[in-house]
C-alpha positions in Angstrom: 25.5 52.5 0.3 25.0 50.2 3.5 26.4 46.5 3.0 24.3 43.5 4.1 26.2 41.5 6.4 26.7 37.5 5.5 25.2 35.4 8.0 27.7 33.0 7.7 31.1 33.0 9.1 32.8 30.4 7.5 32.9 28.4 4.3 31.8 25.1 6.4 28.4 27.1 7.3 27.9 28.1 3.8 28.3 24.5 2.7 26.3 23.4 5.8 23.1 25.7 4.6 23.3 24.3 1.0 23.3 21.0 2.4 20.1 22.0 4.4 18.6 23.6 1.7 18.9 20.5 -0.5 18.0 18.1 2.1 14.7 20.0 2.3 14.1 20.0 -1.3 14.7 16.4 -1.6 12.2 15.8 1.3 9.6 17.8 -0.5 10.2 15.8 -3.9 10.2 12.4 -2.2 6.6 13.7 -0.5 5.4 14.9 -4.2 5.8 11.8 -5.5 4.5 9.6 -2.5 1.4 11.8 -2.6 1.3 11.8 -6.5 1.6 7.8 -6.4 -1.4 7.6 -4.1 -3.4 10.4 -6.2 -3.6 12.7 -3.4 -2.4 16.0 -5.0 -5.9 17.1 -6.3 -7.6 15.8 -2.9 -7.2 13.7 0.3 -9.0 10.6 -1.3 -6.2 8.1 -1.8 -7.7 6.5 -5.2 -4.6 4.7 -6.5 -1.0 3.0 -5.5 1.5 3.2 -8.5 4.4 5.4 -10.0 5.9 4.5 -13.2 9.4 5.7 -14.0 12.9 4.4 -15.5 16.4 5.0 -15.9 17.2 8.4 -17.2 14.2 10.7 -16.0 14.6 13.1 -13.1 12.2 11.0 -10.8 14.5 7.9 -10.7 17.1 8.7 -8.4 14.3 10.1 -6.1 12.1 6.9 -6.4 15.1 4.8 -6.1 16.0 6.6 -2.7 12.4 5.9 -1.5 12.7 2.3 -2.4 16.3 2.0 -0.1 14.5 3.9 2.6 11.5 1.5 2.5 8.8 4.2 1.5 8.3 2.6 -1.9 8.8 -1.0 -3.0 9.5 -1.7 -7.2 7.5 -4.3 -9.3 8.5 -5.6 -12.6 7.3 -3.7 -15.6 5.3 -4.9 -18.4 4.0 -3.7 -22.0 1.5 -1.6 -20.5 4.5 0.7 -18.8 6.7 0.6 -21.7 9.0 -1.9 -19.9 9.6 0.6 -17.0 9.1 -0.8 -13.6 6.3 0.0 -11.6 6.5 1.7 -8.0 4.3 1.1 -4.9 3.9 2.9 -1.8 4.5 0.7 1.2 2.6 1.5 4.2 5.5 3.2 5.8 5.4 5.4 2.5 1.6 5.9 3.5 2.3 7.1 6.9 5.3 9.8 5.6 2.4 10.9 2.6 0.0 11.4 5.0 2.3 13.3 7.5 2.8 11.0 10.2 5.9 11.1 12.4 5.7 7.7 13.6 8.4 5.6 12.0 10.1 2.6 13.1 
């Protein structure tokens, strides 16, 4: 039986590869939320700019990161949102969602 060689020589390389995979997943999750917020998942015509989520949801930490990075802004919730905050995509977030590589 032929043994498949391990492409990683050290635990550090394995850890770095896992971190890179996590970073790629995180970037994909962020892009998905931005595009969903703008209504771009089913086409290329932007028709909204909002995303509602709250603490405890799987989206919460991702949206908080988007706010920290200036890609989304948080607005207070209301009865309509069940008290959860509303998040809107900023101009920088819109550039990211559309695939622009220009960031300041």
